[in-house]
N, C-alpha and C positions, 0 to 999 in steps of 0.2 A: 444145704444142698444147692446144686446148680443144675439147670436144665436149659438146653438151647435148641431153638428151631433152626436147624442148619440150612433149610431152604430159604428162610426169611433173613437169617443172620449168619452167613457162612463164616464170618470172622469171630463168632462167639463173643460179641461185645455186650449183649444184654441177656441176662438169664430170665427165663420165663417161669422159673419155679415159683409157685404160688399164684400165678396168673390164672384166673378162673377159666379162661379159654383153653387151658392145657390141663385141666383137672382130671380128665379121663386118662390122659397119657401118664400123668403123675401117679394116679391111683394104680394103673396097670404096672408101672415100674416098681412101685413100692411093694405090690403084691408079689411080683417076681423076685424081688430082693428077699422078702420074707420066706418065700418058698426055697430059694437057694440056701439061705442061712440054715433052714431046717434040714434040708437034704445034706448039706456039708457039715452039719453039726457045729456051726459057728456059735459060740456063746453070745448071749445078749450083750449089747454094749453096756458100759457102766451107766448107771442112772445119771441124769443131768446134774443132780446136786453134787456129784463127785467132781465135776469140773469147776465148781464155784471157787473152791480153795485154790486151784491151779490158776484160775483167772486172776484172783486177787494177788497172788504172788507175782504173776506176770505184770499186772498193772503197777505194783509197787516197784518192781525192777525197772520198768519203763520210766516211771517218774524219776527214779534216781539217775537214769541215763539222761533224761531231759534236763534235770537240774545241773548235772555235771557239764553238759554241753553249753548251758547258759553261763555257768561259771567260767568256762574256757572261751566264751565269746563266739561260739560256733553257731548260735541261733540268732 
């Protein structure tokens, strides 16, 4: 997630998500998201473990690209 204080950081250069000073804002926004998901009958997102396999595939593919770039002298 990302959260920006547009008064302090209008160019959105530094996310304040997870910053304790913004915990109440974050809590309110997450509650609103949960309410809207329920109201609009949006199914729960896939559990985080489902992304692990996808990330491993991505990392393997990325490593192949890096290796190929090295072989071609591009890095």
